[in-house]
C-alpha positions in Angstrom: 124.5 127.9 113.8 126.0 131.4 113.5 126.7 132.9 110.1 129.8 134.9 109.4 130.8 137.6 106.9 134.0 138.1 104.9 135.3 141.5 104.0 138.4 142.7 102.2 140.7 144.9 104.4 141.2 147.5 101.7 144.6 149.2 101.9 146.1 146.5 104.3 148.9 144.5 102.8 149.7 142.5 106.0 148.0 141.2 109.1 150.1 143.7 111.1 148.7 146.6 109.2 145.1 145.4 109.8 146.0 145.0 113.5 147.3 148.6 113.6 144.1 149.8 111.9 142.0 148.1 114.5 144.0 149.5 117.3 143.6 153.1 116.0 139.9 152.7 115.4 139.1 150.9 118.7 137.0 152.8 121.2 135.7 151.3 124.5 136.5 147.7 123.4 134.7 148.1 120.0 135.5 148.8 116.4 132.8 150.0 114.0 132.8 148.8 110.3 130.4 150.9 108.2 128.3 149.4 105.4 125.4 150.7 103.4 123.7 147.3 102.8 121.8 145.6 105.5 122.4 141.8 105.4 119.2 139.8 104.8 120.4 137.1 107.2 121.1 139.5 110.0 119.6 137.4 112.8 122.0 134.5 111.9 124.9 136.9 112.0 124.0 138.3 115.4 123.7 134.8 116.8 127.5 134.5 117.4 128.8 135.5 114.0 132.2 137.1 113.2 133.7 139.3 110.6 136.5 137.5 108.7 139.1 139.7 107.1 140.8 139.1 103.7 144.3 140.4 103.2 146.2 139.6 100.0 143.7 137.0 98.9 143.7 135.2 102.2 141.4 135.1 105.3 143.8 136.0 108.0 141.8 137.2 111.1 138.4 137.5 112.5 136.5 139.6 115.1 133.2 138.9 116.8 130.2 140.9 115.7 128.6 142.3 118.8 125.7 144.1 117.3 124.5 146.3 114.4 123.8 150.0 115.0 121.7 152.3 112.7 123.4 155.5 111.5 121.6 158.8 110.8 122.7 158.7 107.1 120.9 155.4 106.5 124.0 153.2 106.6 124.7 150.7 109.4 127.7 149.9 111.6 128.8 146.4 112.3 130.0 146.8 115.9 132.8 144.3 116.4 135.1 143.4 119.2 138.3 145.2 119.2 140.0 141.8 119.7 141.3 140.8 116.3 142.0 137.1 116.4 144.5 135.6 113.9 143.4 132.5 112.2 145.2 130.0 110.0 145.6 131.6 106.6 143.1 130.4 104.1 142.9 131.4 100.4 139.9 133.5 99.6 139.2 135.5 96.5 138.8 139.2 96.9 135.3 140.8 96.5 133.5 144.0 97.0 131.4 144.6 100.1 130.9 141.5 102.3 129.9 137.9 101.6 128.4 135.3 103.8 130.6 132.5 105.3 129.0 129.5 106.9 130.2 128.3 110.3 131.3 125.0 108.8 133.5 126.7 106.2 135.0 129.3 108.5 138.6 128.6 109.6 139.0 128.5 113.4 142.1 129.2 115.5 144.2 126.1 115.6 142.9 124.6 112.3 145.4 123.2 109.9 145.4 123.7 106.1 145.9 120.2 104.8 145.5 121.3 101.1 148.7 123.3 101.1 146.9 126.3 99.6 147.9 128.6 102.4 151.6 128.0 101.4 151.1 129.7 98.0 152.5 133.2 97.8 149.7 135.7 97.6 150.7 137.0 94.2 150.7 133.4 92.7 147.3 132.7 94.4 145.9 135.9 92.9 147.1 135.1 89.4 145.7 131.5 89.6 142.4 132.9 90.9 142.2 135.4 88.1 142.6 132.5 85.7 139.8 130.6 87.5 142.2 127.8 88.3 141.4 127.9 92.0 
């Protein structure tokens, strides 16, 4: 089973702004996402994993992780597909860096949110999360 990562799209307030960022950073069908920490479970991630993006306390899109490249400065690049796939909005607390997301817990295109959590406005979801009520 592949393992996925979640990452906050810092500075993006909407899915559209994330899509624009991807479009401007795309080169030869790929987008590079820099990180300084190498995941311990890298083999699972490279076995069909994806990078899931958080915008306004919600998972909103994902892109397939194609490979990981070393950089001369010691950091690494997650090389992702330039195709950003929208997913059903799913509440997710913001965090620094990236976090693992199991394949079973990852939303997939066409999934439905039966809990109704995706209907909450982002500001209300953020406040409830800050109070540890979600």
